[in-house]
gemmi code that builds the backbone of each chain (N, CA, C; Angstrom):
import gemmi

chains = {
    "A": [
        ("UNK", (99.262, 36.558, 112.921), (99.606, 35.687, 111.810), (101.151, 34.726, 112.007)),
        ("UNK", (100.643, 33.539, 112.204), (101.951, 33.054, 112.492), (103.060, 33.329, 111.372)),
        ("UNK", (103.958, 32.394, 112.404), (105.319, 32.802, 111.455), (105.398, 31.208, 110.830)),
        ("UNK", (107.196, 31.466, 110.092), (106.826, 29.864, 109.422), (107.214, 28.922, 110.220)),
        ("UNK", (107.092, 27.828, 110.164), (106.961, 26.387, 111.230), (107.657, 25.619, 110.065)),
        ("UNK", (108.080, 24.803, 111.021), (109.431, 23.479, 110.823), (108.416, 22.958, 111.936)),
        ("UNK", (108.560, 21.322, 110.874), (108.746, 19.990, 111.358), (109.083, 19.050, 110.758)),
        ("UNK", (109.791, 18.138, 111.777), (110.111, 18.303, 112.963), (111.066, 19.118, 113.252)),
        ("UNK", (111.072, 19.351, 114.433), (111.407, 19.725, 115.279), (113.324, 19.683, 115.326)),
        ("UNK", (113.010, 18.108, 116.066), (114.213, 17.288, 115.841), (114.387, 15.922, 115.251)),
        ("UNK", (115.125, 15.485, 115.206), (115.195, 14.368, 114.458), (116.234, 13.449, 113.917)),
        ("UNK", (116.438, 12.210, 114.552), (117.466, 11.625, 114.504), (116.901, 10.100, 113.580)),
        ("UNK", (118.676, 10.367, 112.551), (118.599, 8.727, 111.796), (120.055, 7.737, 111.340)),
        ("UNK", (120.206, 7.272, 110.829), (120.980, 6.507, 110.760), (121.443, 6.636, 109.290)),
        ("UNK", (122.835, 6.404, 108.951), (123.372, 6.596, 108.050), (122.140, 4.903, 106.601)),
        ("UNK", (122.122, 6.173, 105.415), (121.486, 5.217, 104.827), (120.233, 6.059, 104.319)),
        ("UNK", (119.641, 5.787, 105.595), (118.049, 6.106, 105.702), (117.602, 7.601, 104.810)),
        ("UNK", (116.804, 7.721, 105.385), (115.877, 9.297, 104.050), (115.313, 9.958, 105.193)),
        ("UNK", (114.984, 11.004, 104.602), (114.264, 12.363, 106.081), (113.845, 13.104, 105.057)),
        ("UNK", (112.222, 13.551, 105.036), (111.866, 14.339, 105.049), (111.390, 15.814, 106.089)),
        ("UNK", (111.537, 16.713, 105.749), (111.374, 17.830, 106.461), (110.505, 18.550, 105.974)),
        ("UNK", (109.677, 19.075, 106.377), (108.404, 19.883, 106.339), (108.182, 21.617, 106.510)),
        ("UNK", (108.157, 22.397, 105.931), (107.812, 23.826, 106.401), (106.956, 24.551, 105.827)),
        ("UNK", (106.154, 25.454, 106.573), (104.741, 26.424, 105.830), (104.657, 27.364, 106.014)),
        ("UNK", (105.247, 27.786, 104.900), (105.809, 29.778, 105.489), (104.826, 30.496, 105.786)),
        ("UNK", (104.634, 31.801, 106.068), (103.860, 32.619, 106.736), (102.642, 32.963, 105.670)),
        ("UNK", (101.396, 32.919, 106.490), (100.403, 32.971, 104.930), (100.344, 34.365, 104.163)),
        ("UNK", (100.354, 34.290, 103.215), (100.615, 34.674, 101.833), (101.706, 35.051, 101.788)),
        ("UNK", (103.138, 34.136, 101.850), (104.478, 34.294, 101.415), (104.143, 33.456, 100.617)),
        ("UNK", (104.916, 33.963, 99.353), (104.522, 32.449, 97.825), (106.376, 32.036, 97.508)),
        ("UNK", (107.435, 32.793, 98.636), (108.849, 31.931, 97.861), (109.145, 31.462, 99.156)),
        ("UNK", (109.675, 30.083, 99.283), (110.377, 29.793, 99.889), (111.321, 29.196, 100.073)),
        ("UNK", (112.920, 29.087, 100.719), (113.939, 28.590, 100.515), (114.585, 28.174, 101.322)),
        ("UNK", (115.363, 27.032, 101.474), (116.013, 26.261, 102.630), (117.848, 26.239, 102.231)),
        ("UNK", (118.034, 26.363, 103.716), (118.867, 26.741, 104.311), (119.863, 25.605, 105.656)),
        ("UNK", (120.914, 25.450, 104.961), (121.553, 23.841, 106.068), (122.560, 25.196, 107.209)),
        ("UNK", (122.575, 24.626, 108.171), (123.532, 25.183, 108.997), (124.657, 23.943, 110.329)),
        ("UNK", (125.495, 24.250, 109.757), (127.036, 23.869, 110.238), (127.731, 24.607, 111.380)),
        ("UNK", (127.707, 24.196, 112.505), (129.011, 24.928, 113.274), (130.364, 25.734, 112.474)),
        ("UNK", (130.741, 27.327, 111.763), (131.458, 27.248, 111.938), (131.291, 27.558, 109.746)),
        ("UNK", (130.779, 27.490, 109.363), (130.261, 26.935, 108.182), (129.130, 28.120, 107.315)),
        ("UNK", (128.473, 28.845, 108.840), (127.419, 29.471, 108.515), (125.822, 29.192, 107.654)),
        ("UNK", (125.137, 29.933, 107.015), (124.230, 29.449, 106.306), (124.669, 28.952, 104.828)),
        ("UNK", (124.601, 27.590, 104.433), (124.519, 27.473, 102.956), (123.679, 27.033, 102.244)),
        ("UNK", (123.234, 27.908, 101.522), (122.017, 27.595, 100.173), (121.352, 26.443, 99.421)),
        ("UNK", (120.316, 25.685, 100.277), (120.455, 24.573, 99.350), (118.946, 24.457, 97.979)),
        ("UNK", (118.093, 25.272, 98.435), (117.292, 25.804, 96.914), (116.100, 26.877, 97.327)),
        ("UNK", (115.854, 27.574, 95.999), (114.780, 28.428, 96.359), (113.709, 27.824, 96.017)),
        ("UNK", (112.279, 27.890, 95.973), (110.974, 27.937, 94.957), (110.162, 29.156, 95.126)),
        ("UNK", (109.540, 29.315, 94.017), (108.538, 30.097, 94.182), (107.301, 29.852, 93.707)),
        ("UNK", (106.375, 30.303, 94.077), (105.391, 29.446, 92.911), (105.107, 28.014, 92.206)),
        ("UNK", (105.778, 26.741, 93.701), (105.942, 25.896, 92.919), (107.050, 25.300, 91.918)),
        ("UNK", (107.608, 26.805, 91.505), (109.038, 26.269, 90.556), (110.349, 26.422, 91.478)),
        ("UNK", (110.977, 25.906, 91.439), (112.739, 26.175, 91.437), (113.336, 26.574, 91.276)),
        ("UNK", (113.361, 28.014, 92.052), (114.164, 29.034, 91.089), (115.785, 28.722, 90.841)),
        ("UNK", (116.098, 28.950, 92.216), (117.790, 28.910, 92.127), (117.927, 27.371, 92.759)),
        ("UNK", (119.267, 26.713, 92.963), (119.437, 25.774, 94.056), (121.094, 25.972, 94.422)),
        ("UNK", (121.567, 25.546, 95.103), (122.806, 25.605, 96.031), (123.846, 24.738, 95.592)),
        ("UNK", (124.864, 24.443, 95.483), (125.897, 23.273, 95.444), (125.401, 21.879, 96.363)),
        ("UNK", (124.706, 21.206, 96.588), (124.661, 20.198, 97.560), (124.310, 19.094, 95.922)),
        ("UNK", (124.586, 18.068, 96.525), (124.474, 16.831, 95.767), (123.157, 16.475, 95.616)),
        ("UNK", (122.909, 15.562, 94.396), (121.144, 15.298, 94.036), (120.536, 14.767, 95.209)),
        ("UNK", (121.233, 13.878, 95.923), (120.599, 13.475, 97.574), (119.889, 14.204, 97.997)),
        ("UNK", (119.997, 16.224, 97.910), (118.589, 17.023, 98.288), (118.093, 17.484, 97.293)),
        ("UNK", (116.907, 16.729, 97.623), (115.784, 17.732, 96.732), (114.865, 18.149, 97.384)),
        ("UNK", (113.909, 19.242, 96.644), (112.747, 19.540, 97.403), (111.367, 19.730, 96.138)),
        ("UNK", (110.817, 20.305, 97.202), (109.475, 20.793, 96.349), (108.063, 21.604, 96.671)),
        ("UNK", (107.790, 22.584, 96.078), (106.669, 23.131, 96.704), (105.695, 23.152, 96.135)),
        ("UNK", (104.136, 23.446, 97.393), (103.463, 22.748, 97.038), (101.908, 24.140, 96.456)),
        ("UNK", (100.779, 23.742, 96.002), (100.011, 24.680, 95.384), (99.722, 26.122, 97.335)),
        ("UNK", (99.363, 25.220, 97.964), (99.958, 26.336, 99.177), (100.890, 27.495, 99.442)),
        ("UNK", (101.889, 26.463, 99.583), (102.834, 26.909, 99.110), (104.046, 26.389, 100.262)),
        ("UNK", (103.630, 25.986, 100.761), (103.864, 24.718, 101.620), (105.369, 24.208, 101.477)),
        ("UNK", (106.220, 23.682, 101.815), (107.229, 23.603, 100.748), (107.690, 22.123, 101.920)),
        ("UNK", (108.369, 21.089, 101.663), (109.407, 19.708, 101.799), (110.629, 19.771, 100.878)),
        ("UNK", (110.964, 19.639, 102.046), (112.972, 18.954, 101.674), (113.163, 17.439, 102.136)),
        ("UNK", (113.871, 17.121, 100.842), (113.933, 15.728, 101.221), (115.341, 14.934, 100.858)),
        ("UNK", (116.328, 14.247, 102.314), (117.500, 13.816, 101.764), (117.399, 12.129, 101.656)),
        ("UNK", (118.083, 11.919, 101.317), (117.944, 10.172, 100.805), (119.594, 9.855, 100.815)),
        ("UNK", (119.725, 8.480, 101.410), (120.937, 8.130, 101.823), (121.652, 8.972, 102.629)),
        ("UNK", (121.371, 9.147, 103.593), (121.590, 10.341, 105.008), (122.857, 9.289, 105.152)),
        ("UNK", (124.658, 10.926, 105.055), (126.099, 10.936, 105.482), (125.639, 11.229, 106.811)),
        ("UNK", (127.046, 10.494, 107.678), (126.957, 11.578, 109.074), (127.156, 12.706, 108.647)),
        ("UNK", (127.775, 13.252, 107.498), (128.006, 14.469, 107.001), (126.438, 15.405, 107.314)),
        ("UNK", (125.798, 14.993, 107.034), (124.132, 15.658, 106.663), (123.916, 16.196, 108.280)),
        ("UNK", (124.212, 15.889, 109.232), (124.159, 16.276, 110.481), (124.073, 17.809, 110.584)),
        ("UNK", (123.091, 18.460, 110.323), (122.733, 20.272, 110.594), (121.665, 20.360, 111.006)),
        ("UNK", (121.518, 22.108, 111.812), (121.001, 22.573, 111.537), (119.926, 22.983, 110.456)),
        ("UNK", (118.786, 22.668, 109.444), (118.289, 23.157, 108.385), (116.788, 24.040, 108.132)),
        ("UNK", (117.065, 25.253, 108.218), (116.652, 26.379, 108.282), (115.658, 26.744, 107.095)),
        ("UNK", (114.366, 26.663, 107.212), (113.564, 27.631, 105.822), (113.265, 28.333, 106.093)),
        ("UNK", (113.209, 29.144, 105.784), (112.594, 30.697, 105.503), (111.626, 31.205, 104.339)),
        ("UNK", (110.578, 32.113, 104.150), (109.508, 32.703, 103.292), (110.018, 34.328, 103.417)),
        ("UNK", (109.707, 34.547, 102.296), (109.394, 35.652, 101.758), (108.555, 35.783, 101.223)),
        ("UNK", (107.420, 37.412, 100.685), (106.651, 37.662, 99.383), (106.872, 36.681, 98.188)),
        ("UNK", (108.015, 37.310, 97.716), (108.621, 37.203, 96.658), (109.894, 37.093, 96.483)),
        ("UNK", (110.807, 36.590, 96.287), (112.627, 36.566, 96.082), (112.566, 37.968, 94.835)),
        ("UNK", (112.704, 39.193, 95.894), (112.724, 40.063, 95.313), (114.223, 40.716, 96.592)),
        ("UNK", (114.796, 41.794, 95.607), (116.024, 42.120, 96.308), (115.755, 43.116, 97.445)),
        ("UNK", (114.637, 43.216, 98.102), (114.499, 44.316, 99.235), (113.312, 43.530, 100.121)),
        ("UNK", (113.530, 42.307, 99.710), (112.067, 41.088, 100.618), (112.824, 40.472, 101.723)),
        ("UNK", (112.724, 40.601, 102.944), (113.592, 40.189, 103.537), (113.123, 39.290, 104.047)),
        ("UNK", (114.345, 38.042, 104.654), (113.533, 36.391, 104.829), (113.006, 36.000, 106.067)),
        ("UNK", (111.864, 36.038, 105.999), (111.493, 34.982, 107.773), (111.966, 33.857, 107.778)),
        ("UNK", (112.356, 33.400, 109.425), (112.804, 32.053, 108.965), (111.841, 31.281, 110.489)),
        ("UNK", (111.807, 30.298, 110.139), (111.452, 28.957, 111.202), (112.340, 28.903, 111.980)),
        ("UNK", (111.985, 27.675, 112.808), (113.490, 27.833, 114.021), (113.968, 26.168, 113.490)),
        ("UNK", (113.861, 26.149, 112.564), (114.656, 24.818, 112.110), (114.426, 23.654, 112.474)),
        ("UNK", (115.484, 22.675, 112.053), (114.807, 20.822, 112.019), (116.724, 20.629, 112.673)),
        ("UNK", (116.735, 20.670, 113.561), (118.319, 19.975, 114.199), (117.798, 18.288, 113.876)),
        ("UNK", (118.839, 18.362, 112.773), (119.077, 16.595, 111.961), (120.585, 16.088, 112.636)),
        ("UNK", (120.408, 14.939, 113.647), (121.308, 13.840, 113.596), (121.831, 12.480, 112.870)),
        ("UNK", (122.257, 12.759, 112.454), (122.755, 10.957, 111.915), (124.078, 10.082, 112.290)),
        ("UNK", (123.586, 9.626, 112.616), (124.120, 8.312, 113.502), (124.671, 7.487, 112.544)),
    ],
    "B": [
        ("UNK", (135.360, 33.396, 94.467), (135.672, 34.540, 95.679), (134.638, 34.504, 96.627)),
        ("UNK", (134.200, 34.904, 97.768), (133.770, 34.832, 98.656), (132.386, 35.717, 98.177)),
        ("UNK", (130.865, 35.558, 98.465), (130.386, 36.814, 98.099), (130.284, 37.862, 99.452)),
        ("UNK", (130.281, 37.094, 100.535), (129.706, 37.841, 101.698), (131.273, 37.200, 103.069)),
        ("UNK", (131.694, 38.189, 103.288), (133.464, 38.087, 104.590), (132.874, 38.569, 105.183)),
        ("UNK", (132.779, 37.991, 106.190), (132.708, 38.671, 107.641), (133.901, 37.837, 108.689)),
        ("UNK", (135.166, 39.034, 108.754), (136.031, 38.846, 108.768), (136.711, 38.420, 111.062)),
        ("UNK", (135.235, 39.014, 111.698), (135.111, 38.816, 113.002), (134.667, 38.099, 113.947)),
        ("UNK", (135.626, 36.580, 113.719), (134.784, 35.561, 114.030), (133.683, 36.069, 115.561)),
        ("UNK", (134.377, 36.804, 116.932), (134.983, 36.752, 117.990), (134.487, 37.881, 118.098)),
        ("UNK", (133.354, 38.497, 118.706), (133.371, 40.393, 119.498), (132.843, 40.006, 120.563)),
        ("UNK", (133.837, 41.125, 121.354), (133.247, 41.418, 123.088), (132.878, 42.653, 123.264)),
        ("UNK", (132.208, 42.705, 124.077), (131.177, 44.784, 123.870), (131.048, 45.034, 125.275)),
        ("UNK", (131.613, 45.359, 126.472), (130.765, 46.492, 127.816), (129.798, 46.708, 126.887)),
        ("UNK", (128.579, 45.976, 128.568), (127.290, 46.859, 128.178), (127.384, 48.364, 127.779)),
        ("UNK", (126.200, 48.534, 127.583), (126.171, 50.137, 126.873), (127.000, 50.482, 126.589)),
        ("UNK", (128.007, 50.411, 125.564), (128.974, 50.798, 124.961), (128.325, 50.302, 123.510)),
        ("UNK", (128.668, 51.497, 122.563), (128.528, 50.701, 120.939), (129.707, 49.666, 120.434)),
        ("UNK", (129.331, 49.230, 119.456), (129.922, 48.296, 118.873), (130.329, 47.716, 117.318)),
        ("UNK", (131.208, 47.348, 116.673), (130.956, 47.489, 114.891), (131.239, 46.044, 114.845)),
        ("UNK", (130.319, 45.670, 113.558), (130.425, 44.676, 113.069), (130.803, 44.517, 111.611)),
        ("UNK", (131.934, 43.633, 111.244), (132.056, 43.721, 110.062), (131.742, 42.904, 108.916)),
        ("UNK", (131.643, 43.083, 107.580), (130.808, 42.877, 106.131), (131.770, 43.422, 105.372)),
        ("UNK", (131.685, 42.794, 104.330), (132.154, 42.717, 102.890), (131.641, 42.646, 102.125)),
        ("UNK", (131.054, 42.895, 100.843), (130.739, 42.122, 99.553), (131.229, 42.274, 98.497)),
        ("UNK", (130.825, 40.878, 97.622), (131.158, 41.613, 96.230), (130.141, 40.834, 95.555)),
        ("UNK", (130.263, 41.603, 94.414), (129.210, 41.749, 93.615), (129.496, 42.850, 92.613)),
        ("UNK", (129.250, 42.207, 91.277), (128.797, 43.264, 90.241), (127.643, 43.676, 89.431)),
        ("UNK", (126.255, 43.103, 89.972), (125.326, 43.553, 89.941), (125.121, 44.734, 90.558)),
        ("UNK", (123.918, 45.487, 90.208), (123.974, 47.082, 90.460), (122.838, 47.414, 91.298)),
        ("UNK", (121.970, 45.877, 91.080), (120.776, 45.805, 92.597), (121.140, 44.523, 93.431)),
        ("UNK", (121.424, 44.886, 93.937), (121.448, 44.083, 95.111), (120.848, 44.726, 97.003)),
        ("UNK", (120.485, 43.807, 97.677), (120.119, 44.171, 98.913), (121.328, 43.774, 99.668)),
        ("UNK", (120.879, 44.151, 100.799), (122.020, 44.018, 102.425), (121.410, 43.927, 103.809)),
        ("UNK", (121.578, 42.623, 104.175), (120.876, 42.299, 105.488), (121.452, 41.795, 106.817)),
        ("UNK", (121.348, 42.499, 107.733), (121.449, 41.519, 108.896), (120.519, 40.979, 109.285)),
        ("UNK", (120.995, 39.296, 110.105), (120.333, 39.026, 110.772), (121.072, 38.677, 112.197)),
        ("UNK", (120.562, 38.053, 113.407), (120.464, 37.655, 114.678), (119.819, 36.636, 115.066)),
        ("UNK", (121.020, 35.962, 115.615), (120.955, 34.512, 115.543), (121.415, 33.930, 117.241)),
        ("UNK", (120.293, 33.903, 118.010), (120.269, 34.084, 119.824), (120.628, 32.305, 119.791)),
        ("UNK", (120.599, 32.030, 121.380), (121.490, 30.324, 121.221), (120.260, 29.400, 120.797)),
        ("UNK", (119.268, 30.363, 120.627), (117.461, 29.598, 120.482), (117.798, 29.012, 119.300)),
        ("UNK", (118.422, 29.799, 118.206), (118.411, 28.997, 116.989), (117.793, 30.054, 116.192)),
        ("UNK", (116.674, 30.760, 115.758), (115.808, 31.095, 115.118), (116.869, 33.454, 114.689)),
        ("UNK", (116.712, 32.296, 113.440), (117.027, 34.064, 112.941), (116.033, 35.134, 112.982)),
        ("UNK", (116.454, 36.140, 113.361), (115.760, 37.279, 113.414), (116.535, 38.434, 112.938)),
        ("UNK", (115.857, 38.692, 111.768), (115.826, 40.309, 110.725), (116.255, 41.211, 111.916)),
        ("UNK", (117.441, 42.017, 111.157), (117.722, 43.527, 111.954), (117.580, 44.338, 111.200)),
        ("UNK", (117.869, 44.321, 109.868), (117.886, 45.689, 108.767), (118.319, 45.255, 108.021)),
        ("UNK", (118.376, 46.289, 106.989), (118.077, 46.019, 105.219), (118.951, 47.714, 104.718)),
        ("UNK", (119.529, 47.071, 103.623), (119.611, 48.304, 102.815), (120.117, 48.094, 101.594)),
        ("UNK", (119.329, 49.096, 100.773), (118.948, 48.804, 98.783), (120.440, 48.965, 98.650)),
        ("UNK", (120.495, 48.792, 97.845), (122.047, 49.291, 96.781), (121.866, 50.591, 96.424)),
        ("UNK", (120.653, 51.596, 96.200), (119.905, 52.089, 95.474), (119.840, 53.603, 96.716)),
        ("UNK", (120.621, 52.806, 97.310), (119.866, 53.875, 99.123), (120.411, 54.973, 98.916)),
        ("UNK", (120.111, 56.069, 99.107), (121.555, 56.747, 99.795), (121.485, 57.159, 101.199)),
        ("UNK", (120.658, 57.096, 101.830), (121.000, 57.148, 103.599), (121.471, 55.932, 104.034)),
        ("UNK", (122.010, 55.825, 105.092), (122.718, 54.459, 105.697), (121.050, 54.191, 106.713)),
        ("UNK", (121.047, 53.151, 106.666), (119.454, 52.663, 107.058), (119.443, 52.582, 109.167)),
        ("UNK", (118.651, 52.667, 109.224), (118.942, 53.136, 111.088), (117.216, 51.775, 111.499)),
        ("UNK", (118.037, 51.488, 111.902), (115.930, 50.388, 112.871), (116.694, 50.476, 114.851)),
        ("UNK", (115.591, 51.710, 115.036), (116.234, 51.489, 116.587), (117.590, 51.618, 117.322)),
        ("UNK", (118.544, 50.459, 118.200), (119.462, 50.471, 118.449), (120.663, 50.132, 116.999)),
        ("UNK", (120.111, 49.596, 115.857), (121.441, 49.172, 114.283), (120.945, 49.994, 113.721)),
        ("UNK", (121.816, 50.607, 113.268), (122.609, 51.064, 112.436), (123.394, 50.603, 111.086)),
        ("UNK", (123.074, 51.099, 109.677), (124.013, 49.776, 109.208), (125.148, 51.309, 108.219)),
        ("UNK", (126.279, 50.676, 108.607), (126.979, 52.060, 107.773), (127.849, 51.438, 105.927)),
        ("UNK", (127.052, 51.622, 105.465), (127.110, 51.428, 104.478), (127.872, 51.953, 103.474)),
        ("UNK", (128.766, 51.550, 102.820), (130.062, 52.253, 101.747), (130.232, 51.539, 100.627)),
        ("UNK", (129.755, 52.330, 99.310), (129.535, 51.353, 98.169), (130.861, 50.948, 97.499)),
        ("UNK", (131.313, 52.158, 97.400), (132.657, 52.283, 96.672), (133.966, 50.777, 97.229)),
        ("UNK", (133.627, 50.513, 98.646), (134.232, 49.662, 99.338), (133.466, 48.766, 99.628)),
        ("UNK", (132.435, 48.195, 99.041), (131.839, 46.976, 98.882), (131.525, 46.878, 100.790)),
        ("UNK", (131.605, 47.437, 101.562), (131.463, 47.438, 102.576), (130.042, 47.888, 103.624)),
        ("UNK", (129.836, 46.604, 104.626), (128.024, 46.914, 104.797), (128.003, 46.372, 106.513)),
        ("UNK", (128.961, 47.476, 106.958), (128.982, 47.222, 108.839), (127.952, 47.316, 109.394)),
        ("UNK", (127.408, 46.561, 110.588), (126.422, 46.690, 111.323), (127.206, 47.463, 112.738)),
        ("UNK", (125.822, 48.800, 112.629), (126.496, 49.538, 114.202), (125.434, 49.223, 115.456)),
        ("UNK", (125.663, 48.495, 116.604), (124.332, 48.515, 117.329), (125.513, 49.258, 118.559)),
        ("UNK", (124.562, 50.194, 118.962), (124.835, 51.477, 119.410), (124.249, 51.205, 121.305)),
        ("UNK", (124.743, 50.908, 122.084), (124.724, 51.250, 123.510), (123.996, 49.656, 124.301)),
        ("UNK", (124.944, 48.859, 123.627), (124.628, 47.079, 124.047), (124.290, 46.804, 125.702)),
        ("UNK", (123.368, 45.631, 125.033), (122.204, 44.496, 126.109), (122.883, 43.537, 125.840)),
        ("UNK", (122.920, 43.471, 127.502), (122.634, 41.564, 127.493), (122.390, 40.944, 126.369)),
        ("UNK", (121.490, 41.504, 126.070), (120.456, 40.349, 125.301), (121.264, 40.617, 123.711)),
        ("UNK", (121.759, 41.609, 123.525), (122.697, 41.351, 122.530), (122.897, 40.227, 122.363)),
        ("UNK", (123.448, 39.655, 122.764), (124.852, 38.326, 122.532), (124.117, 37.678, 121.925)),
        ("UNK", (124.738, 36.779, 120.772), (124.297, 36.376, 119.428), (125.292, 35.885, 118.676)),
        ("UNK", (124.933, 35.684, 117.351), (125.707, 34.967, 116.606), (125.285, 35.732, 115.583)),
        ("UNK", (125.788, 37.115, 114.911), (125.175, 37.615, 113.809), (125.550, 37.672, 112.793)),
        ("UNK", (124.659, 37.485, 111.291), (124.633, 37.614, 110.425), (124.779, 38.532, 109.460)),
        ("UNK", (125.640, 37.999, 108.106), (125.646, 39.566, 107.323), (125.340, 38.561, 105.974)),
        ("UNK", (124.144, 39.250, 105.111), (123.754, 38.718, 104.039), (123.657, 39.046, 102.621)),
        ("UNK", (123.517, 38.813, 101.769), (123.084, 39.733, 100.423), (122.150, 39.141, 99.775)),
        ("UNK", (121.728, 39.738, 98.761), (120.775, 39.172, 97.593), (121.339, 40.602, 96.501)),
        ("UNK", (121.373, 39.939, 95.517), (121.572, 40.790, 93.560), (120.851, 39.811, 92.577)),
        ("UNK", (120.093, 40.606, 92.663), (118.701, 40.450, 91.553), (118.057, 39.788, 92.100)),
        ("UNK", (117.417, 38.358, 91.499), (116.714, 37.521, 91.745), (117.373, 36.304, 92.262)),
        ("UNK", (118.971, 36.436, 92.290), (119.914, 34.696, 92.334), (119.553, 35.197, 94.264)),
        ("UNK", (119.798, 33.587, 94.509), (119.815, 33.190, 95.630), (120.496, 34.540, 97.281)),
        ("UNK", (120.578, 33.720, 98.100), (120.857, 35.123, 99.238), (121.729, 34.123, 99.610)),
        ("UNK", (122.846, 34.750, 100.016), (124.217, 34.714, 100.414), (124.765, 35.004, 101.851)),
        ("UNK", (124.846, 34.417, 102.120), (125.616, 34.408, 103.914), (126.552, 34.331, 104.102)),
        ("UNK", (127.038, 35.177, 105.014), (128.475, 34.844, 105.978), (128.817, 34.116, 106.845)),
        ("UNK", (129.880, 33.545, 107.307), (129.960, 33.007, 108.289), (129.815, 33.294, 109.895)),
        ("UNK", (129.253, 34.926, 110.111), (128.942, 35.044, 111.098), (129.798, 35.914, 112.112)),
        ("UNK", (129.512, 36.453, 112.923), (130.312, 37.117, 113.580), (129.164, 36.853, 115.708)),
        ("UNK", (130.276, 36.256, 116.402), (129.937, 35.804, 117.589), (129.753, 37.130, 118.590)),
        ("UNK", (128.834, 37.724, 119.123), (129.378, 38.471, 119.896), (128.374, 38.713, 120.995)),
        ("UNK", (129.437, 38.571, 122.003), (129.551, 38.667, 123.746), (129.406, 39.483, 124.307)),
        ("UNK", (128.691, 40.377, 125.080), (128.848, 41.672, 125.676), (128.132, 40.990, 127.267)),
        ("UNK", (129.704, 41.650, 127.606), (129.739, 41.924, 129.141), (129.141, 42.978, 130.317)),
        ("UNK", (128.760, 42.681, 131.260), (128.306, 43.455, 132.105), (129.033, 44.138, 133.076)),
    ],
}
model = gemmi.Model(1)
for chain_id, residues in chains.items():
    chain = gemmi.Chain(chain_id)
    for i, (resn, *xyz) in enumerate(residues, 1):
        res = gemmi.Residue()
        res.name, res.seqid = resn, gemmi.SeqId(i, " ")
        for name, pos in zip(("N", "CA", "C"), xyz):
            atom = gemmi.Atom()
            atom.name, atom.element = name, gemmi.Element(name[0])
            atom.pos, atom.b_iso = gemmi.Position(*pos), 0.0
            res.add_atom(atom)
        chain.add_residue(res)
    model.add_chain(chain)
structure = gemmi.Structure()
structure.add_model(model)
structure.setup_entities()
């Protein structure tokens, strides 16, 4: 069974641009969540989707948005990029959003904003 | 208040020795799950072990065990017989009810030959 696939692996953008990151979950997984990871900050939760509905949202500005499609694939969009948005963006999937469901992570997209 | 606290930014352990990575959590929800993940330098997060709030026994997965002390709200990870490949960042995480996952800031473990 294929794992969680994130594309692209690396991305370089300039301030003010926008970017779209893609995540394909494990087959059969309907829950997808996104995290921003920066050195020393751990993983900061962005949002979670289940069956195309956003269930939870982290404390990020409105420039960060996402969506989930009917095939459970998810995209995350960041508009008007800032230098501070440089980070590793991780996507994770699970069968469903439950306390006993572990997350399966992708390899991440390393975003650099110049 | 932080939901997950990992107070050890960096740890060193001799190869073949055991090491304990600390994690405390904060929740008032009676139903929650606790997880540990490993992140090698390659960046991918690898699931290690899970403990449910209603589980009576401490979870074990091979060389990994979780020392679950519910009253103290601690969920320490114990790695026995450390190997060089255990050098990585380790994250403690919690999910309460159907809320989001909360992750700690991580502990960097270095195994010394």
